[in-house]
C-alpha positions in Angstrom: -33.9 -53.8 -57.8 -36.7 -51.4 -58.3 -36.3 -49.2 -55.2 -36.8 -45.5 -55.7 -34.1 -43.4 -54.2 -35.4 -40.1 -52.8 -32.6 -37.5 -53.2 -34.9 -34.6 -52.4 -34.7 -34.9 -48.6 -30.8 -34.9 -48.4 -30.7 -32.1 -51.0 -33.0 -30.0 -49.0 -31.0 -30.7 -45.9 -27.8 -29.6 -47.5 -29.5 -26.4 -48.7 -30.7 -25.8 -45.1 -27.3 -26.5 -43.6 -25.7 -24.1 -46.1 -28.2 -21.4 -45.1 -27.5 -22.0 -41.4 -23.8 -21.7 -42.1 -24.2 -18.5 -44.1 -26.4 -17.0 -41.4 -23.8 -17.9 -38.7 -21.0 -16.4 -40.8 -23.0 -13.2 -41.4 -23.8 -12.9 -37.7 -20.2 -13.5 -36.8 -18.9 -10.8 -39.1 -21.5 -8.4 -37.8 -20.4 -9.3 -34.2 -16.8 -8.7 -35.2 -17.6 -5.3 -36.5 -19.6 -4.5 -33.3 -16.8 -5.8 -31.1 -14.2 -3.7 -32.9 -16.4 -0.6 -32.5 -16.9 -1.3 -28.8 -13.2 -1.8 -28.3 -12.3 1.4 -30.2 -14.9 3.4 -28.1 -13.6 1.8 -24.9 -10.0 2.8 -25.6 -11.0 6.3 -26.7 -13.0 6.8 -23.5 -10.2 5.4 -21.3 -7.6 7.6 -23.0 -9.8 10.7 -22.2 -10.1 9.6 -18.6 -6.3 9.0 -18.4 -5.7 12.7 -19.3 -7.2 13.7 -15.9 -4.9 11.5 -13.7 -2.9 13.5 -11.2 -1.3 11.2 -8.7 0.3 7.7 -8.7 -2.8 6.5 -6.8 -5.0 7.8 -9.5 -3.0 5.9 -12.1 -3.2 2.7 -10.1 -7.0 3.0 -9.5 -7.6 3.9 -13.1 -5.5 1.0 -14.3 -7.4 -1.5 -12.1 -10.8 -0.2 -13.1 -9.9 0.0 -16.8 -8.6 -3.5 -16.9 -11.6 -4.8 -15.1 -13.9 -3.0 -17.5 -11.9 -4.3 -20.5 -12.1 -7.9 -19.3 -15.8 -7.6 -18.8 -16.2 -6.2 -22.3 -14.1 -9.0 -23.7 -16.1 -11.6 -21.7 -19.4 -10.2 -23.1 -18.0 -10.2 -26.6 -16.9 -13.8 -26.2 -20.4 -14.8 -24.9 -22.0 -13.1 -27.9 -19.8 -15.2 -30.3 -20.6 -18.4 -28.2 -24.3 -17.7 -28.6 -24.0 -17.4 -32.3 -22.0 -20.7 -32.5 -24.5 -22.5 -30.2 -27.5 -21.3 -32.2 -25.9 -22.5 -35.4 -24.9 -25.8 -33.9 -28.4 -26.5 -32.5 -30.0 -25.6 -35.8 -27.6 -27.9 -37.7 -28.0 -30.8 -35.3 -31.8 -30.4 -35.6 -31.5 -30.6 -39.4 -29.2 -33.6 -39.3 -31.6 -35.3 -36.9 -34.5 -34.7 -39.4 -32.5 -36.7 -42.0 -32.8 -39.8 -40.0 -36.6 -39.6 -39.7 
């Protein structure tokens, strides 16, 4: 058997996949830091607003609005993480598909 095995293509694919993985991890860590800062700022702002509450109605309105804003913030953060994961998945799948060509 005199067939030449080309290991270069799989080797390059592994390098590319590792780069995609490292990039996704870096973006995820950056997003975690950003999310933490956003949450900290959110709670600081809400704590300042809470100091101005005077009536039970104010408390209820504040609580509803703060919870709504918090859930929207968390939703946006979740979407940011999903976008990172989807981008990495698409890049990895593209690289794997190139192996079969």
